[in-house]
FIMIDO-872924 format. One record per residue (C-alpha): residue number from 0; residue in three letters; x, y, z. Coordinates in nm, 3 decimals. Layout:
REM residues N
+-------+------+---------+---------+---------+
| marvo | gugu |      c1 |      c2 |      c3 |
+-------+------+---------+---------+---------+
|   NUM |  ALA |       X |       Y |       Z |
...
+-------+------+---------+---------+---------+
//
This chain:
REM residues 332
+-------+------+---------+---------+---------+
| marvo | gugu |      c1 |      c2 |      c3 |
+-------+------+---------+---------+---------+
|     0 |  MET |   9.311 |   0.595 |  14.706 |
|     1 |  SER |   9.043 |   0.823 |  14.861 |
|     2 |  GLY |   9.044 |   0.982 |  15.213 |
|     3 |  ALA |   8.874 |   0.888 |  15.482 |
|     4 |  ALA |   8.538 |   1.006 |  15.688 |
|     5 |  SER |   8.730 |   1.233 |  15.971 |
|     6 |  ASN |   8.651 |   1.109 |  16.338 |
|     7 |  GLU |   8.788 |   1.467 |  16.446 |
|     8 |  PRO |   8.580 |   1.695 |  16.684 |
|     9 |  ALA |   8.390 |   2.030 |  16.544 |
|    10 |  GLY |   8.570 |   2.304 |  16.536 |
|    11 |  ARG |   8.448 |   2.689 |  16.512 |
|    12 |  ILE |   8.436 |   2.974 |  16.261 |
|    13 |  VAL |   8.636 |   3.272 |  16.434 |
|    14 |  ALA |   8.603 |   3.481 |  16.165 |
|    15 |  VAL |   8.480 |   3.555 |  15.824 |
|    16 |  CYS |   8.674 |   3.837 |  15.591 |
|    17 |  ILE |   8.626 |   4.012 |  15.284 |
|    18 |  SER |   8.820 |   4.283 |  15.079 |
|    19 |  GLU |   8.701 |   4.500 |  14.750 |
|    20 |  ARG |   9.072 |   4.452 |  14.645 |
|    21 |  LYS |   9.351 |   4.163 |  14.604 |
|    22 |  GLY |   9.695 |   4.229 |  14.758 |
|    23 |  THR |   9.485 |   4.407 |  15.063 |
|    24 |  PRO |   9.385 |   4.305 |  15.427 |
|    25 |  LYS |   9.061 |   4.154 |  15.479 |
|    26 |  THR |   8.798 |   4.300 |  15.731 |
|    27 |  PRO |   8.608 |   4.097 |  15.930 |
|    28 |  VAL |   8.243 |   4.127 |  15.859 |
|    29 |  ALA |   7.944 |   3.965 |  16.083 |
|    30 |  SER |   7.831 |   3.674 |  15.805 |
|    31 |  ALA |   7.866 |   3.635 |  15.448 |
|    32 |  ARG |   7.727 |   3.438 |  15.165 |
|    33 |  PHE |   7.908 |   3.169 |  14.971 |
|    34 |  VAL |   7.811 |   3.114 |  14.615 |
|    35 |  ALA |   7.890 |   2.746 |  14.474 |
|    36 |  GLY |   8.191 |   2.774 |  14.240 |
|    37 |  ALA |   8.217 |   3.092 |  14.247 |
|    38 |  GLY |   8.342 |   3.185 |  14.638 |
|    39 |  LEU |   8.219 |   3.458 |  14.901 |
|    40 |  GLU |   7.992 |   3.724 |  14.757 |
|    41 |  ALA |   8.151 |   4.107 |  14.744 |
|    42 |  ASP |   8.506 |   3.935 |  14.812 |
|    43 |  ALA |   8.795 |   3.991 |  14.562 |
|    44 |  HIS |   8.912 |   3.647 |  14.524 |
|    45 |  ALA |   8.545 |   3.541 |  14.447 |
|    46 |  GLY |   8.564 |   3.382 |  14.053 |
|    47 |  PRO |   8.538 |   3.035 |  13.860 |
|    48 |  TRP |   8.880 |   2.948 |  13.984 |
|    49 |  HIS |   9.052 |   2.716 |  14.224 |
|    50 |  ARG |   9.149 |   2.988 |  14.490 |
|    51 |  GLN |   8.790 |   3.091 |  14.587 |
|    52 |  VAL |   8.834 |   3.090 |  14.952 |
|    53 |  SER |   9.106 |   3.102 |  15.179 |
|    54 |  ILE |   9.160 |   2.996 |  15.565 |
|    55 |  LEU |   9.426 |   2.979 |  15.823 |
|    56 |  ASP |   9.390 |   2.856 |  16.205 |
|    57 |  LYS |   9.347 |   3.084 |  16.479 |
|    58 |  GLU |   9.674 |   2.855 |  16.654 |
|    59 |  ALA |   9.880 |   2.975 |  16.380 |
|    60 |  VAL |   9.773 |   3.320 |  16.382 |
|    61 |  ASP |   9.841 |   3.331 |  16.795 |
|    62 |  ARG |  10.177 |   3.243 |  16.719 |
|    63 |  VAL |  10.225 |   3.530 |  16.501 |
|    64 |  ARG |  10.104 |   3.770 |  16.787 |
|    65 |  LYS |  10.291 |   3.641 |  17.020 |
|    66 |  ALA |  10.606 |   3.696 |  16.802 |
|    67 |  GLY |  10.558 |   4.030 |  16.785 |
|    68 |  LEU |  10.253 |   4.161 |  16.653 |
|    69 |  PRO |   9.994 |   4.153 |  16.947 |
|    70 |  ASP |   9.700 |   4.330 |  16.762 |
|    71 |  LEU |   9.729 |   4.159 |  16.443 |
|    72 |  THR |   9.311 |   4.131 |  16.336 |
|    73 |  PRO |   9.149 |   3.873 |  16.154 |
|    74 |  GLY |   9.190 |   3.925 |  15.770 |
|    75 |  ALA |   9.516 |   4.068 |  15.801 |
|    76 |  PHE |   9.709 |   3.755 |  15.616 |
|    77 |  ALA |   9.436 |   3.815 |  15.360 |
|    78 |  GLU |   9.248 |   3.473 |  15.496 |
|    79 |  ASN |   8.844 |   3.480 |  15.421 |
|    80 |  LEU |   8.799 |   3.226 |  15.715 |
|    81 |  GLN |   8.980 |   3.211 |  16.050 |
|    82 |  THR |   8.877 |   2.899 |  16.244 |
|    83 |  GLU |   9.004 |   2.713 |  16.600 |
|    84 |  GLY |   8.999 |   2.326 |  16.673 |
|    85 |  LEU |   9.062 |   2.182 |  16.372 |
|    86 |  ASN |   9.372 |   1.974 |  16.286 |
|    87 |  LEU |   9.429 |   2.105 |  15.926 |
|    88 |  GLU |   9.792 |   2.111 |  15.892 |
|    89 |  HIS |   9.738 |   1.711 |  15.806 |
|    90 |  CYS |   9.495 |   1.793 |  15.576 |
|    91 |  GLY |   9.568 |   1.777 |  15.160 |
|    92 |  LEU |   9.414 |   1.819 |  14.839 |
|    93 |  GLY |   9.077 |   1.690 |  14.836 |
|    94 |  THR |   8.991 |   1.717 |  15.204 |
|    95 |  ARG |   8.615 |   1.843 |  15.251 |
|    96 |  LEU |   8.480 |   2.077 |  15.519 |
|    97 |  VAL |   8.142 |   2.171 |  15.580 |
|    98 |  ILE |   8.007 |   2.481 |  15.766 |
|    99 |  ALA |   7.701 |   2.485 |  15.990 |
|   100 |  ASP |   7.585 |   2.152 |  15.847 |
|   101 |  GLN |   7.545 |   2.342 |  15.483 |
|   102 |  VAL |   7.816 |   2.503 |  15.327 |
|   103 |  GLN |   8.104 |   2.273 |  15.188 |
|   104 |  LEU |   8.437 |   2.388 |  15.095 |
|   105 |  VAL |   8.707 |   2.132 |  14.872 |
|   106 |  VAL |   9.091 |   2.197 |  14.960 |
|   107 |  THR |   9.239 |   2.279 |  14.644 |
|   108 |  GLN |   9.581 |   2.408 |  14.711 |
|   109 |  ILE |   9.825 |   2.471 |  15.016 |
|   110 |  GLY |  10.003 |   2.762 |  15.094 |
|   111 |  LYS |  10.084 |   3.003 |  14.850 |
|   112 |  THR |  10.416 |   3.177 |  14.752 |
|   113 |  CYS |  10.449 |   3.525 |  14.901 |
|   114 |  HIS |  10.691 |   3.716 |  14.614 |
|   115 |  THR |  10.712 |   3.991 |  14.812 |
|   116 |  PRO |  10.814 |   3.996 |  15.139 |
|   117 |  CYS |  10.471 |   4.196 |  15.377 |
|   118 |  ARG |  10.526 |   4.358 |  15.665 |
|   119 |  ILE |  10.425 |   4.084 |  15.874 |
|   120 |  ALA |  10.703 |   3.876 |  15.778 |
|   121 |  ARG |  10.939 |   4.170 |  15.817 |
|   122 |  ILE |  10.874 |   4.199 |  16.168 |
|   123 |  THR |  10.807 |   3.826 |  16.238 |
|   124 |  GLY |  11.070 |   3.688 |  16.009 |
|   125 |  ASP |  10.761 |   3.463 |  15.870 |
|   126 |  CYS |  10.431 |   3.456 |  15.694 |
|   127 |  ILE |  10.210 |   3.171 |  15.778 |
|   128 |  MET |  10.018 |   3.151 |  15.460 |
|   129 |  PRO |  10.294 |   2.983 |  15.237 |
|   130 |  GLY |  10.298 |   2.700 |  15.490 |
|   131 |  ARG |  10.020 |   2.706 |  15.673 |
|   132 |  GLY |   9.723 |   2.855 |  15.457 |
|   133 |  LEU |   9.467 |   2.629 |  15.256 |
|   134 |  PHE |   9.288 |   2.759 |  14.954 |
|   135 |  CYS |   8.902 |   2.575 |  14.892 |
|   136 |  ARG |   8.657 |   2.562 |  14.594 |
|   137 |  VAL |   8.299 |   2.594 |  14.712 |
|   138 |  GLU |   8.115 |   2.292 |  14.627 |
|   139 |  ARG |   7.773 |   2.394 |  14.817 |
|   140 |  GLY |   7.723 |   2.722 |  14.917 |
|   141 |  GLY |   7.554 |   2.924 |  15.204 |
|   142 |  LYS |   7.558 |   3.195 |  15.451 |
|   143 |  VAL |   7.822 |   3.140 |  15.730 |
|   144 |  ALA |   7.877 |   3.341 |  16.014 |
|   145 |  ALA |   8.144 |   3.392 |  16.315 |
|   146 |  GLY |   8.066 |   3.151 |  16.543 |
|   147 |  ASP |   7.913 |   2.886 |  16.302 |
|   148 |  PRO |   8.027 |   2.543 |  16.383 |
|   149 |  VAL |   8.279 |   2.372 |  16.095 |
|   150 |  ARG |   8.421 |   2.006 |  16.108 |
|   151 |  ILE |   8.626 |   1.839 |  15.866 |
|   152 |  GLU |   8.427 |   1.586 |  15.659 |
|   153 |  GLU |   8.655 |   1.382 |  15.509 |
|   154 |  CYS |   9.036 |   1.440 |  15.485 |
|   155 |  VAL |   9.247 |   1.348 |  15.236 |
|   156 |  GLY |   9.628 |   1.352 |  15.442 |
|   157 |  ARG |   9.911 |   1.544 |  15.330 |
|   158 |  ASP |  10.104 |   1.241 |  15.296 |
|   159 |  LEU |   9.945 |   1.110 |  14.975 |
|   160 |  PHE |  10.113 |   1.204 |  14.671 |
|   161 |  GLN |   9.892 |   1.395 |  14.473 |
|   162 |  ALA |   9.836 |   1.353 |  14.112 |
|   163 |  VAL |   9.640 |   1.443 |  13.779 |
|   164 |  VAL |   9.556 |   1.265 |  13.482 |
|   165 |  LEU |   9.504 |   1.459 |  13.147 |
|   166 |  THR |   9.370 |   1.237 |  12.854 |
|   167 |  ILE |   9.467 |   1.412 |  12.560 |
|   168 |  SER |   9.241 |   1.319 |  12.296 |
|   169 |  ASP |   9.012 |   1.517 |  12.032 |
|   170 |  SER |   8.766 |   1.201 |  11.980 |
|   171 |  ARG |   8.742 |   1.184 |  12.357 |
|   172 |  ALA |   8.682 |   1.524 |  12.407 |
|   173 |  ALA |   8.411 |   1.581 |  12.172 |
|   174 |  GLY |   8.220 |   1.258 |  12.349 |
|   175 |  VAL |   8.269 |   1.076 |  12.023 |
|   176 |  ALA |   8.488 |   0.773 |  12.170 |
|   177 |  ARG |   8.539 |   0.635 |  12.532 |
|   178 |  ASP |   8.820 |   0.694 |  12.737 |
|   179 |  THR |   8.953 |   0.399 |  12.894 |
|   180 |  ALA |   9.328 |   0.495 |  12.913 |
|   181 |  GLY |   9.267 |   0.733 |  13.180 |
|   182 |  PRO |   9.045 |   0.541 |  13.397 |
|   183 |  ALA |   9.315 |   0.261 |  13.351 |
|   184 |  VAL |   9.648 |   0.507 |  13.457 |
|   185 |  ALA |   9.461 |   0.669 |  13.770 |
|   186 |  ASP |   9.357 |   0.280 |  13.850 |
|   187 |  LEU |   9.694 |   0.159 |  13.854 |
|   188 |  LEU |   9.798 |   0.482 |  14.043 |
|   189 |  GLU |   9.603 |   0.420 |  14.316 |
|   190 |  SER |   9.691 |   0.083 |  14.337 |
|   191 |  ARG |  10.053 |   0.101 |  14.320 |
|   192 |  LEU |  10.160 |   0.446 |  14.474 |
|   193 |  ASN |  10.043 |   0.623 |  14.814 |
|   194 |  VAL |   9.852 |   0.838 |  14.594 |
|   195 |  HIS |   9.527 |   1.058 |  14.544 |
|   196 |  ILE |   9.364 |   1.140 |  14.217 |
|   197 |  TYR |   9.319 |   1.455 |  14.251 |
|   198 |  ARG |   9.169 |   1.531 |  13.925 |
|   199 |  ARG |   9.092 |   1.343 |  13.595 |
|   200 |  LYS |   9.050 |   1.544 |  13.290 |
|   201 |  ILE |   8.932 |   1.542 |  12.898 |
|   202 |  ILE |   9.132 |   1.789 |  12.697 |
|   203 |  PRO |   9.145 |   1.756 |  12.286 |
|   204 |  ASP |   9.462 |   1.764 |  12.103 |
|   205 |  ASP |   9.569 |   2.151 |  12.096 |
|   206 |  HIS |   9.878 |   2.263 |  12.196 |
|   207 |  ASN |   9.828 |   2.565 |  12.366 |
|   208 |  ARG |   9.526 |   2.399 |  12.585 |
|   209 |  ILE |   9.773 |   2.135 |  12.671 |
|   210 |  ARG |  10.009 |   2.326 |  12.774 |
|   211 |  ASP |   9.840 |   2.601 |  12.983 |
|   212 |  ALA |   9.689 |   2.271 |  13.185 |
|   213 |  LEU |  10.052 |   2.152 |  13.246 |
|   214 |  LEU |  10.107 |   2.511 |  13.375 |
|   215 |  HIS |   9.794 |   2.514 |  13.596 |
|   216 |  TYR |   9.847 |   2.198 |  13.782 |
|   217 |  ALA |  10.235 |   2.254 |  13.801 |
|   218 |  GLY |  10.233 |   2.595 |  13.924 |
|   219 |  GLY |  10.178 |   2.601 |  14.288 |
|   220 |  HIS |   9.896 |   2.413 |  14.260 |
|   221 |  SER |  10.007 |   2.120 |  14.531 |
|   222 |  ILE |  10.032 |   1.857 |  14.258 |
|   223 |  ASP |  10.315 |   1.620 |  14.282 |
|   224 |  LEU |  10.245 |   1.380 |  13.946 |
|   225 |  VAL |  10.080 |   1.519 |  13.610 |
|   226 |  VAL |  10.017 |   1.228 |  13.364 |
|   227 |  THR |   9.892 |   1.287 |  13.043 |
|   228 |  VAL |   9.783 |   0.996 |  12.801 |
|   229 |  GLY |   9.755 |   1.031 |  12.427 |
|   230 |  GLY |   9.943 |   1.276 |  12.163 |
|   231 |  THR |  10.280 |   1.106 |  12.153 |
|   232 |  GLY |  10.271 |   0.944 |  11.804 |
|   233 |  PHE |  10.348 |   1.053 |  11.459 |
|   234 |  SER |   9.976 |   1.229 |  11.367 |
|   235 |  PRO |   9.986 |   1.616 |  11.286 |
|   236 |  ARG |   9.748 |   1.668 |  11.572 |
|   237 |  ASP |   9.997 |   1.479 |  11.808 |
|   238 |  VAL |  10.165 |   1.775 |  12.010 |
|   239 |  THR |  10.122 |   1.654 |  12.345 |
|   240 |  PRO |  10.561 |   1.619 |  12.365 |
|   241 |  GLU |  10.607 |   1.957 |  12.211 |
|   242 |  ALA |  10.331 |   2.145 |  12.472 |
|   243 |  THR |  10.533 |   1.958 |  12.765 |
|   244 |  ALA |  10.848 |   2.066 |  12.643 |
|   245 |  THR |  10.745 |   2.413 |  12.685 |
|   246 |  VAL |  10.651 |   2.376 |  13.040 |
|   247 |  VAL |  10.940 |   2.111 |  13.190 |
|   248 |  GLN |  11.258 |   2.271 |  13.322 |
|   249 |  ARG |  11.422 |   1.952 |  13.458 |
|   250 |  PRO |  11.414 |   1.671 |  13.178 |
|   251 |  THR |  11.411 |   1.332 |  13.326 |
|   252 |  PRO |  11.522 |   1.096 |  13.024 |
|   253 |  GLY |  11.602 |   0.800 |  13.210 |
|   254 |  LEU |  11.207 |   0.743 |  13.267 |
|   255 |  ASP |  11.147 |   0.807 |  12.897 |
|   256 |  GLU |  11.405 |   0.549 |  12.830 |
|   257 |  VAL |  11.290 |   0.270 |  13.030 |
|   258 |  MET |  10.948 |   0.330 |  12.909 |
|   259 |  ARG |  11.003 |   0.310 |  12.581 |
|   260 |  ALA |  11.225 |   0.005 |  12.617 |
|   261 |  ALA |  10.981 |  -0.198 |  12.779 |
|   262 |  SER |  10.733 |  -0.150 |  12.510 |
|   263 |  VAL |  10.997 |  -0.194 |  12.231 |
|   264 |  ALA |  11.069 |  -0.536 |  12.408 |
|   265 |  LYS |  10.685 |  -0.626 |  12.289 |
|   266 |  THR |  10.614 |  -0.433 |  11.967 |
|   267 |  PRO |  10.884 |  -0.254 |  11.728 |
|   268 |  PHE |  10.599 |   0.014 |  11.723 |
|   269 |  ALA |  10.632 |   0.144 |  12.033 |
|   270 |  ALA |  10.952 |   0.298 |  11.877 |
|   271 |  LEU |  10.702 |   0.541 |  11.729 |
|   272 |  SER |  10.646 |   0.679 |  12.076 |
|   273 |  ARG |  10.751 |   1.014 |  12.141 |
|   274 |  GLY |  10.665 |   1.121 |  12.473 |
|   275 |  ARG |  10.916 |   1.294 |  12.697 |
|   276 |  SER |  10.861 |   1.350 |  13.112 |
|   277 |  GLY |  11.037 |   1.620 |  13.321 |
|   278 |  ILE |  11.029 |   1.807 |  13.656 |
|   279 |  ARG |  10.851 |   2.185 |  13.650 |
|   280 |  GLY |  10.896 |   2.320 |  14.005 |
|   281 |  ARG |  10.811 |   2.037 |  14.240 |
|   282 |  THR |  10.603 |   1.858 |  13.993 |
|   283 |  LEU |  10.683 |   1.545 |  13.768 |
|   284 |  ILE |  10.513 |   1.525 |  13.464 |
|   285 |  LEU |  10.463 |   1.201 |  13.284 |
|   286 |  ASN |  10.376 |   1.172 |  12.850 |
|   287 |  LEU |  10.207 |   0.820 |  12.813 |
|   288 |  PRO |  10.078 |   0.640 |  12.502 |
|   289 |  GLY |   9.669 |   0.711 |  12.395 |
|   290 |  SER |   9.635 |   0.353 |  12.372 |
|   291 |  ARG |   9.479 |   0.174 |  12.735 |
|   292 |  LYS |   9.714 |  -0.120 |  12.666 |
|   293 |  ALA |  10.043 |   0.105 |  12.619 |
|   294 |  ALA |   9.954 |   0.322 |  12.866 |
|   295 |  VAL |   9.995 |   0.097 |  13.131 |
|   296 |  GLU |  10.248 |  -0.064 |  13.013 |
|   297 |  ASN |  10.456 |   0.226 |  13.006 |
|   298 |  LEU |  10.358 |   0.299 |  13.348 |
|   299 |  GLN |  10.406 |  -0.001 |  13.491 |
|   300 |  ALA |  10.763 |  -0.027 |  13.380 |
|   301 |  ILE |  10.861 |   0.321 |  13.572 |
|   302 |  VAL |  10.597 |   0.281 |  13.866 |
|   303 |  SER |  10.818 |   0.102 |  14.083 |
|   304 |  CYS |  11.052 |   0.393 |  14.144 |
|   305 |  LEU |  10.810 |   0.667 |  14.107 |
|   306 |  GLU |  10.767 |   0.676 |  14.478 |
|   307 |  HIS |  11.133 |   0.696 |  14.585 |
|   308 |  GLY |  11.124 |   1.011 |  14.319 |
|   309 |  LEU |  10.834 |   1.226 |  14.407 |
|   310 |  GLY |  10.971 |   1.180 |  14.775 |
|   311 |  LYS |  11.312 |   1.321 |  14.637 |
|   312 |  ILE |  11.056 |   1.630 |  14.483 |
|   313 |  ARG |  10.927 |   1.693 |  14.789 |
|   314 |  GLY |  11.311 |   1.724 |  14.984 |
|   315 |  ASP |  11.298 |   1.326 |  15.114 |
|   316 |  PRO |  11.691 |   1.342 |  15.225 |
|   317 |  THR |  11.694 |   0.950 |  15.156 |
|   318 |  PRO |  11.993 |   0.896 |  14.944 |
|   319 |  CYS |  11.883 |   0.612 |  14.649 |
|   320 |  ALA |  12.151 |   0.367 |  14.715 |
|   321 |  GLY |  12.001 |   0.383 |  15.091 |
|   322 |  VAL |  11.645 |   0.248 |  14.916 |
|   323 |  GLN |  11.810 |   0.016 |  14.673 |
|   324 |  ALA |  11.998 |  -0.149 |  14.952 |
|   325 |  SER |  11.684 |  -0.172 |  15.188 |
|   326 |  LYS |  11.427 |  -0.310 |  14.926 |
|   327 |  LYS |  11.728 |  -0.565 |  14.877 |
|   328 |  ASP |  11.754 |  -0.677 |  15.261 |
|   329 |  GLU |  11.396 |  -0.715 |  15.254 |
|   330 |  GLN |  11.376 |  -0.966 |  15.002 |
|   331 |  PRO |  11.406 |  -1.363 |  15.104 |
+-------+------+---------+---------+---------+
//
């Protein structure tokens, strides 16, 4: 399920801000140049990562001003862009913003945890960056100045679950074999769940690279579900379960049991699958086998309960028994 084109009216850029060092407020400038794949020239947060540009809406900042900091200036929250006239609070990962019909940004993270309360939080009791801040990657560069128009070109709603599908395979990473299992898993997730596929990626059967990818997407990246496909068997290079074990904080063995039982009912070789699953922070991680058929069979066995499970991780208070009763009542 992909985002839909937005019909919302255009807003404007209130301020463009940069800083020389991370962890410090940013200073407004008349204009700045955005570089594709890097961020803003001369800004401390520029680089080849996913949080190249930060955005806050002026309405949120105004509320902080009214709460006790009337002299708050743009850049005080270390935001690169301050906007007004856009409904950003409904924009999820994958949302595309266009500035001055040239610069294109893609939302890559919602909010950022403040590990040390800042002065603003101490005075007002809150910091708006964790809940209202957006982080973006620069897809298309160009010059941006205060007053430039900005619009939401494509909005991916926050109600959608965000998923990443990682195919784990030496041969597919090297381009020797074609990946059919990863796309099939992504298609099944999109057809059966209220989900947006944020990223599909192929990485080799390397313990450290698998672990690092899982930590990246499950480390405050606003991803609900990470599904690995491959590397769960008995071969010496099959290390996906071991890498997953180093990342997971709360195992979810029931999902593993159901998936293996469903596959064993079709072939005894399914007992050789060592895949595991679990939760890190607010992200569910699932290991699936590497073959297209086995991966789809495993996912089909649990997909009906994933929406409720992901909702619980997000904080949905609905009791599981209530969901079961509701679904039973809907049956003819």
